[in-house]
MIMARVEX-723668 format. One record per residue (C-alpha): residue number from 1; chain; x, y, z. Coordinates in steps of 0.5 Angstrom, whole numbers, plus 2048, in hexadecimal, padded with zeros to 3 digits. Layout:
BEGIN
@k = NUM&c = A&x = X&y = Y&z = Z .
...
//
This chain:
BEGIN
@k = 1&c = A&x = 7C7&y = 84E&z = 93C .
@k = 2&c = A&x = 7CA&y = 855&z = 939 .
@k = 3&c = A&x = 7C8&y = 859&z = 940 .
@k = 4&c = A&x = 7CB&y = 854&z = 944 .
@k = 5&c = A&x = 7D2&y = 857&z = 943 .
@k = 6&c = A&x = 7CF&y = 85E&z = 945 .
@k = 7&c = A&x = 7D1&y = 860&z = 94C .
@k = 8&c = A&x = 7CC&y = 864&z = 950 .
@k = 9&c = A&x = 7CF&y = 86B&z = 94E .
@k = 10&c = A&x = 7CD&y = 869&z = 947 .
@k = 11&c = A&x = 7D4&y = 868&z = 945 .
@k = 12&c = A&x = 7D5&y = 862&z = 940 .
@k = 13&c = A&x = 7DB&y = 85D&z = 941 .
@k = 14&c = A&x = 7DF&y = 85D&z = 93A .
@k = 15&c = A&x = 7E6&y = 85B&z = 93C .
@k = 16&c = A&x = 7EA&y = 857&z = 941 .
@k = 17&c = A&x = 7F0&y = 858&z = 944 .
@k = 18&c = A&x = 7F4&y = 852&z = 946 .
@k = 19&c = A&x = 7FA&y = 852&z = 94A .
@k = 20&c = A&x = 7FE&y = 84C&z = 948 .
@k = 21&c = A&x = 803&y = 84C&z = 94E .
@k = 22&c = A&x = 805&y = 851&z = 953 .
@k = 23&c = A&x = 80D&y = 84E&z = 952 .
@k = 24&c = A&x = 811&y = 854&z = 94F .
@k = 25&c = A&x = 818&y = 854&z = 94D .
@k = 26&c = A&x = 818&y = 85C&z = 94F .
@k = 27&c = A&x = 817&y = 85F&z = 956 .
@k = 28&c = A&x = 814&y = 866&z = 953 .
@k = 29&c = A&x = 813&y = 86B&z = 959 .
@k = 30&c = A&x = 80C&y = 86D&z = 957 .
@k = 31&c = A&x = 809&y = 866&z = 956 .
@k = 32&c = A&x = 802&y = 865&z = 958 .
@k = 33&c = A&x = 802&y = 85D&z = 957 .
@k = 34&c = A&x = 7FB&y = 85E&z = 953 .
@k = 35&c = A&x = 7F8&y = 861&z = 959 .
@k = 36&c = A&x = 7F9&y = 85B&z = 95E .
@k = 37&c = A&x = 7FC&y = 85E&z = 964 .
@k = 38&c = A&x = 7FE&y = 858&z = 967 .
@k = 39&c = A&x = 801&y = 854&z = 961 .
@k = 40&c = A&x = 807&y = 850&z = 962 .
@k = 41&c = A&x = 80A&y = 84B&z = 95D .
@k = 42&c = A&x = 805&y = 846&z = 95B .
@k = 43&c = A&x = 808&y = 83F&z = 95A .
@k = 44&c = A&x = 808&y = 83D&z = 953 .
@k = 45&c = A&x = 803&y = 837&z = 954 .
@k = 46&c = A&x = 7FE&y = 83C&z = 957 .
@k = 47&c = A&x = 7FE&y = 841&z = 951 .
@k = 48&c = A&x = 7F8&y = 841&z = 94D .
@k = 49&c = A&x = 7F8&y = 83B&z = 948 .
@k = 50&c = A&x = 7F7&y = 83C&z = 940 .
@k = 51&c = A&x = 7F0&y = 837&z = 941 .
@k = 52&c = A&x = 7ED&y = 83C&z = 946 .
@k = 53&c = A&x = 7EF&y = 842&z = 941 .
@k = 54&c = A&x = 7EC&y = 83E&z = 93C .
@k = 55&c = A&x = 7E5&y = 83D&z = 940 .
@k = 56&c = A&x = 7E5&y = 844&z = 942 .
@k = 57&c = A&x = 7E6&y = 847&z = 93B .
@k = 58&c = A&x = 7E1&y = 843&z = 938 .
@k = 59&c = A&x = 7DC&y = 845&z = 93D .
@k = 60&c = A&x = 7DE&y = 84C&z = 93C .
@k = 61&c = A&x = 7DD&y = 84C&z = 935 .
@k = 62&c = A&x = 7D6&y = 849&z = 935 .
@k = 63&c = A&x = 7D4&y = 84F&z = 939 .
@k = 64&c = A&x = 7D7&y = 854&z = 934 .
@k = 65&c = A&x = 7DE&y = 855&z = 937 .
@k = 66&c = A&x = 7E3&y = 857&z = 931 .
@k = 67&c = A&x = 7E9&y = 859&z = 934 .
@k = 68&c = A&x = 7EF&y = 855&z = 939 .
@k = 69&c = A&x = 7F5&y = 858&z = 93B .
@k = 70&c = A&x = 7FA&y = 854&z = 93F .
@k = 71&c = A&x = 7FF&y = 857&z = 944 .
@k = 72&c = A&x = 803&y = 855&z = 94A .
@k = 73&c = A&x = 808&y = 856&z = 94E .
@k = 74&c = A&x = 80B&y = 854&z = 947 .
@k = 75&c = A&x = 807&y = 850&z = 943 .
@k = 76&c = A&x = 80C&y = 84E&z = 93E .
@k = 77&c = A&x = 80F&y = 84A&z = 944 .
@k = 78&c = A&x = 809&y = 845&z = 943 .
@k = 79&c = A&x = 80C&y = 840&z = 93E .
@k = 80&c = A&x = 806&y = 83D&z = 93C .
@k = 81&c = A&x = 803&y = 844&z = 939 .
@k = 82&c = A&x = 803&y = 842&z = 932 .
@k = 83&c = A&x = 7FF&y = 83C&z = 934 .
@k = 84&c = A&x = 7FA&y = 841&z = 938 .
@k = 85&c = A&x = 7FA&y = 845&z = 932 .
@k = 86&c = A&x = 7F8&y = 840&z = 92D .
@k = 87&c = A&x = 7F2&y = 83D&z = 931 .
@k = 88&c = A&x = 7EF&y = 844&z = 932 .
@k = 89&c = A&x = 7E8&y = 845&z = 92E .
@k = 90&c = A&x = 7E7&y = 84A&z = 928 .
@k = 91&c = A&x = 7E8&y = 851&z = 92B .
@k = 92&c = A&x = 7E9&y = 858&z = 928 .
@k = 93&c = A&x = 7EF&y = 859&z = 92C .
@k = 94&c = A&x = 7F4&y = 855&z = 930 .
@k = 95&c = A&x = 7FA&y = 859&z = 933 .
@k = 96&c = A&x = 7FF&y = 859&z = 939 .
@k = 97&c = A&x = 802&y = 85D&z = 93D .
@k = 98&c = A&x = 80A&y = 85C&z = 93E .
@k = 99&c = A&x = 810&y = 85F&z = 941 .
@k = 100&c = A&x = 813&y = 85D&z = 93A .
@k = 101&c = A&x = 81A&y = 85A&z = 93D .
@k = 102&c = A&x = 818&y = 853&z = 93A .
@k = 103&c = A&x = 814&y = 855&z = 934 .
@k = 104&c = A&x = 81A&y = 855&z = 92F .
@k = 105&c = A&x = 81A&y = 84D&z = 92E .
@k = 106&c = A&x = 813&y = 84C&z = 92F .
@k = 107&c = A&x = 80F&y = 852&z = 92B .
@k = 108&c = A&x = 80F&y = 84D&z = 924 .
@k = 109&c = A&x = 80C&y = 847&z = 928 .
@k = 110&c = A&x = 807&y = 84B&z = 92C .
@k = 111&c = A&x = 804&y = 84F&z = 925 .
@k = 112&c = A&x = 804&y = 848&z = 922 .
@k = 113&c = A&x = 800&y = 845&z = 928 .
@k = 114&c = A&x = 7FB&y = 84B&z = 928 .
@k = 115&c = A&x = 7FD&y = 851&z = 92C .
@k = 116&c = A&x = 7FB&y = 857&z = 928 .
@k = 117&c = A&x = 7FF&y = 85D&z = 92C .
@k = 118&c = A&x = 803&y = 85E&z = 932 .
@k = 119&c = A&x = 804&y = 864&z = 937 .
@k = 120&c = A&x = 80B&y = 864&z = 939 .
@k = 121&c = A&x = 80D&y = 868&z = 940 .
@k = 122&c = A&x = 813&y = 86D&z = 93E .
@k = 123&c = A&x = 814&y = 872&z = 943 .
@k = 124&c = A&x = 81A&y = 875&z = 941 .
@k = 125&c = A&x = 81F&y = 875&z = 93B .
@k = 126&c = A&x = 825&y = 875&z = 940 .
@k = 127&c = A&x = 828&y = 86F&z = 942 .
@k = 128&c = A&x = 82A&y = 871&z = 949 .
@k = 129&c = A&x = 823&y = 874&z = 94A .
@k = 130&c = A&x = 820&y = 86E&z = 948 .
@k = 131&c = A&x = 824&y = 86A&z = 94D .
@k = 132&c = A&x = 822&y = 86F&z = 952 .
@k = 133&c = A&x = 81B&y = 86E&z = 951 .
@k = 134&c = A&x = 81B&y = 867&z = 950 .
@k = 135&c = A&x = 820&y = 865&z = 955 .
@k = 136&c = A&x = 824&y = 861&z = 951 .
@k = 137&c = A&x = 82A&y = 861&z = 94C .
@k = 138&c = A&x = 82B&y = 85F&z = 945 .
@k = 139&c = A&x = 824&y = 85F&z = 942 .
@k = 140&c = A&x = 823&y = 866&z = 93E .
@k = 141&c = A&x = 826&y = 864&z = 938 .
@k = 142&c = A&x = 821&y = 85D&z = 938 .
@k = 143&c = A&x = 81B&y = 862&z = 938 .
@k = 144&c = A&x = 81D&y = 866&z = 932 .
@k = 145&c = A&x = 81F&y = 85F&z = 92E .
@k = 146&c = A&x = 818&y = 85D&z = 930 .
@k = 147&c = A&x = 814&y = 863&z = 92E .
@k = 148&c = A&x = 818&y = 862&z = 927 .
@k = 149&c = A&x = 816&y = 85B&z = 927 .
@k = 150&c = A&x = 80F&y = 85C&z = 928 .
@k = 151&c = A&x = 80F&y = 861&z = 923 .
@k = 152&c = A&x = 812&y = 85C&z = 91E .
@k = 153&c = A&x = 80D&y = 857&z = 920 .
@k = 154&c = A&x = 807&y = 85B&z = 91F .
@k = 155&c = A&x = 805&y = 85C&z = 926 .
@k = 156&c = A&x = 802&y = 863&z = 925 .
@k = 157&c = A&x = 800&y = 868&z = 927 .
@k = 158&c = A&x = 805&y = 867&z = 92C .
@k = 159&c = A&x = 804&y = 86C&z = 932 .
@k = 160&c = A&x = 80A&y = 86E&z = 937 .
@k = 161&c = A&x = 807&y = 86F&z = 93E .
@k = 162&c = A&x = 80B&y = 874&z = 941 .
@k = 163&c = A&x = 80A&y = 875&z = 948 .
@k = 164&c = A&x = 80B&y = 87D&z = 94A .
@k = 165&c = A&x = 810&y = 87D&z = 950 .
@k = 166&c = A&x = 812&y = 884&z = 953 .
@k = 167&c = A&x = 819&y = 885&z = 953 .
@k = 168&c = A&x = 81B&y = 87F&z = 950 .
@k = 169&c = A&x = 818&y = 87F&z = 948 .
@k = 170&c = A&x = 813&y = 885&z = 948 .
@k = 171&c = A&x = 818&y = 889&z = 944 .
@k = 172&c = A&x = 818&y = 883&z = 93F .
@k = 173&c = A&x = 812&y = 884&z = 93B .
@k = 174&c = A&x = 814&y = 888&z = 935 .
@k = 175&c = A&x = 81A&y = 883&z = 934 .
@k = 176&c = A&x = 815&y = 87D&z = 935 .
@k = 177&c = A&x = 810&y = 880&z = 930 .
@k = 178&c = A&x = 816&y = 881&z = 92B .
@k = 179&c = A&x = 817&y = 879&z = 92C .
@k = 180&c = A&x = 810&y = 877&z = 92A .
@k = 181&c = A&x = 810&y = 87B&z = 924 .
@k = 182&c = A&x = 816&y = 877&z = 921 .
@k = 183&c = A&x = 811&y = 871&z = 920 .
@k = 184&c = A&x = 80C&y = 875&z = 91C .
@k = 185&c = A&x = 806&y = 874&z = 91F .
@k = 186&c = A&x = 807&y = 86D&z = 921 .
@k = 187&c = A&x = 809&y = 86F&z = 929 .
@k = 188&c = A&x = 804&y = 873&z = 92D .
@k = 189&c = A&x = 807&y = 877&z = 933 .
@k = 190&c = A&x = 802&y = 876&z = 93A .
@k = 191&c = A&x = 804&y = 87B&z = 93F .
@k = 192&c = A&x = 801&y = 878&z = 946 .
@k = 193&c = A&x = 800&y = 87C&z = 94C .
@k = 194&c = A&x = 803&y = 878&z = 952 .
@k = 195&c = A&x = 7FE&y = 874&z = 956 .
@k = 196&c = A&x = 801&y = 874&z = 95E .
@k = 197&c = A&x = 801&y = 86D&z = 960 .
@k = 198&c = A&x = 808&y = 86D&z = 962 .
@k = 199&c = A&x = 808&y = 873&z = 966 .
@k = 200&c = A&x = 80B&y = 877&z = 960 .
@k = 201&c = A&x = 807&y = 87D&z = 961 .
@k = 202&c = A&x = 80E&y = 881&z = 961 .
@k = 203&c = A&x = 80F&y = 87F&z = 95A .
@k = 204&c = A&x = 808&y = 882&z = 957 .
@k = 205&c = A&x = 808&y = 887&z = 952 .
@k = 206&c = A&x = 803&y = 88D&z = 951 .
@k = 207&c = A&x = 7FF&y = 889&z = 94C .
@k = 208&c = A&x = 7FB&y = 890&z = 94A .
@k = 209&c = A&x = 802&y = 893&z = 948 .
@k = 210&c = A&x = 804&y = 88D&z = 944 .
@k = 211&c = A&x = 7FD&y = 88D&z = 940 .
@k = 212&c = A&x = 7FD&y = 895&z = 93F .
@k = 213&c = A&x = 804&y = 894&z = 93C .
@k = 214&c = A&x = 802&y = 88E&z = 937 .
@k = 215&c = A&x = 7FC&y = 893&z = 935 .
@k = 216&c = A&x = 801&y = 898&z = 934 .
@k = 217&c = A&x = 805&y = 894&z = 92F .
@k = 218&c = A&x = 800&y = 890&z = 92C .
@k = 219&c = A&x = 7FD&y = 892&z = 925 .
@k = 220&c = A&x = 7F7&y = 88E&z = 926 .
@k = 221&c = A&x = 7F3&y = 88A&z = 92B .
@k = 222&c = A&x = 7EE&y = 884&z = 92C .
@k = 223&c = A&x = 7EA&y = 881&z = 931 .
@k = 224&c = A&x = 7EA&y = 87A&z = 933 .
@k = 225&c = A&x = 7E2&y = 878&z = 934 .
@k = 226&c = A&x = 7E3&y = 873&z = 93A .
@k = 227&c = A&x = 7E7&y = 877&z = 93F .
@k = 228&c = A&x = 7E7&y = 87E&z = 93B .
@k = 229&c = A&x = 7EE&y = 87D&z = 93B .
@k = 230&c = A&x = 7F2&y = 882&z = 936 .
@k = 231&c = A&x = 7F6&y = 881&z = 931 .
@k = 232&c = A&x = 7FB&y = 886&z = 92F .
@k = 233&c = A&x = 7FF&y = 886&z = 928 .
@k = 234&c = A&x = 806&y = 88A&z = 929 .
@k = 235&c = A&x = 80B&y = 88A&z = 923 .
@k = 236&c = A&x = 808&y = 884&z = 920 .
@k = 237&c = A&x = 808&y = 880&z = 926 .
@k = 238&c = A&x = 801&y = 87D&z = 92A .
@k = 239&c = A&x = 801&y = 87E&z = 931 .
@k = 240&c = A&x = 7FC&y = 87C&z = 936 .
@k = 241&c = A&x = 7FB&y = 87F&z = 93D .
@k = 242&c = A&x = 7F9&y = 87A&z = 942 .
@k = 243&c = A&x = 7F6&y = 87D&z = 949 .
@k = 244&c = A&x = 7F3&y = 877&z = 94D .
@k = 245&c = A&x = 7F3&y = 87B&z = 954 .
@k = 246&c = A&x = 7ED&y = 87E&z = 956 .
@k = 247&c = A&x = 7EA&y = 87D&z = 94F .
@k = 248&c = A&x = 7E2&y = 87C&z = 950 .
@k = 249&c = A&x = 7E2&y = 87C&z = 948 .
@k = 250&c = A&x = 7E7&y = 876&z = 948 .
@k = 251&c = A&x = 7E3&y = 872&z = 94D .
@k = 252&c = A&x = 7DC&y = 874&z = 94A .
@k = 253&c = A&x = 7DE&y = 871&z = 943 .
@k = 254&c = A&x = 7E2&y = 86B&z = 946 .
@k = 255&c = A&x = 7E0&y = 865&z = 942 .
@k = 256&c = A&x = 7E5&y = 860&z = 944 .
@k = 257&c = A&x = 7E5&y = 85A&z = 949 .
@k = 258&c = A&x = 7EC&y = 858&z = 94C .
@k = 259&c = A&x = 7EE&y = 851&z = 94D .
@k = 260&c = A&x = 7F4&y = 84F&z = 952 .
@k = 261&c = A&x = 7FA&y = 84A&z = 951 .
@k = 262&c = A&x = 7F6&y = 846&z = 957 .
@k = 263&c = A&x = 7F0&y = 845&z = 952 .
@k = 264&c = A&x = 7EC&y = 84A&z = 956 .
@k = 265&c = A&x = 7E7&y = 84F&z = 953 .
@k = 266&c = A&x = 7E9&y = 856&z = 955 .
@k = 267&c = A&x = 7E4&y = 85C&z = 954 .
@k = 268&c = A&x = 7E8&y = 862&z = 954 .
@k = 269&c = A&x = 7F0&y = 864&z = 954 .
@k = 270&c = A&x = 7EF&y = 867&z = 95B .
@k = 271&c = A&x = 7EB&y = 862&z = 95F .
@k = 272&c = A&x = 7ED&y = 85B&z = 961 .
@k = 273&c = A&x = 7E8&y = 85A&z = 966 .
@k = 274&c = A&x = 7E3&y = 856&z = 962 .
@k = 275&c = A&x = 7E7&y = 851&z = 95E .
@k = 276&c = A&x = 7E3&y = 84B&z = 95B .
@k = 277&c = A&x = 7E7&y = 845&z = 95A .
@k = 278&c = A&x = 7E6&y = 841&z = 953 .
@k = 279&c = A&x = 7EB&y = 83B&z = 954 .
@k = 280&c = A&x = 7E8&y = 835&z = 952 .
@k = 281&c = A&x = 7E1&y = 837&z = 950 .
@k = 282&c = A&x = 7DD&y = 835&z = 94A .
@k = 283&c = A&x = 7DB&y = 839&z = 945 .
@k = 284&c = A&x = 7D4&y = 83A&z = 948 .
@k = 285&c = A&x = 7D7&y = 83C&z = 94F .
@k = 286&c = A&x = 7DC&y = 841&z = 94C .
@k = 287&c = A&x = 7D6&y = 844&z = 948 .
@k = 288&c = A&x = 7D2&y = 845&z = 94E .
@k = 289&c = A&x = 7D8&y = 847&z = 952 .
@k = 290&c = A&x = 7DA&y = 84C&z = 94D .
@k = 291&c = A&x = 7D3&y = 84F&z = 94D .
@k = 292&c = A&x = 7D2&y = 850&z = 954 .
@k = 293&c = A&x = 7D9&y = 853&z = 954 .
@k = 294&c = A&x = 7D7&y = 858&z = 94F .
@k = 295&c = A&x = 7D1&y = 85A&z = 953 .
@k = 296&c = A&x = 7D6&y = 85C&z = 959 .
@k = 297&c = A&x = 7DA&y = 861&z = 954 .
@k = 298&c = A&x = 7D9&y = 868&z = 956 .
@k = 299&c = A&x = 7DE&y = 86E&z = 954 .
@k = 300&c = A&x = 7E3&y = 86F&z = 95A .
@k = 301&c = A&x = 7E3&y = 876&z = 958 .
@k = 302&c = A&x = 7DC&y = 879&z = 958 .
@k = 303&c = A&x = 7DA&y = 880&z = 957 .
@k = 304&c = A&x = 7DC&y = 882&z = 95E .
@k = 305&c = A&x = 7E3&y = 881&z = 95C .
//
């Protein structure tokens, strides 16, 4: 049974990324909607249920999956999130990606319900630039409060996701490094290469230049095994550079199966032409559909990229 969750490229699925909703209270200029190019706001009653998540994760754990990450849209808009967390089977790591705007009042409850850590999107430390990127007003300080609350609740290490945007925030990297350093190792900065889902190519930075500058500043580096992703240690801060674009190693080592808000299995962030519906399926049916879906997984970016 252990080989059932290995795809035809020899990649063992060890983690699930479950999108709980595509509803969001922000409207970021680069948002890719978890790769769902046709996504519209799902009716709340049609969103994946706690029962479906319980069945899905029970099956996955039986086959060696030990990590689950929840995302959105904005997953904190799900009022039943604590229930979802408490119903999970034992896992090595339960995490959540959030924009942080609602986190300040929820962090303690989420930690008590079984959440281990959070990733928080924060592309700038300047409120007006934040409003420009998110196409909203009044949320920036809520995110800062959410980061503080998450640290106090022990949802660490927190990863700050900063999508690099040329001419908007690419001059803030040093400032953001200083910001995460203030949290004494509880907060890690992830600098993320822009994925052009929304015709935002004009905002793409020269990622090679960013990498050279990080290497120049770092006292030392480490490499994460799964994606050969580099960590840079700069003045007491930990910085990770995420390069998903045209990255054969990123795809070669992918061990994740995705689930959409509509309860559909999804093999790859960059594909939505092979979705498999698990709504109202029995545990045995879910197991069979997961095995079949995993056998359809293939690296989006192969050696020719």
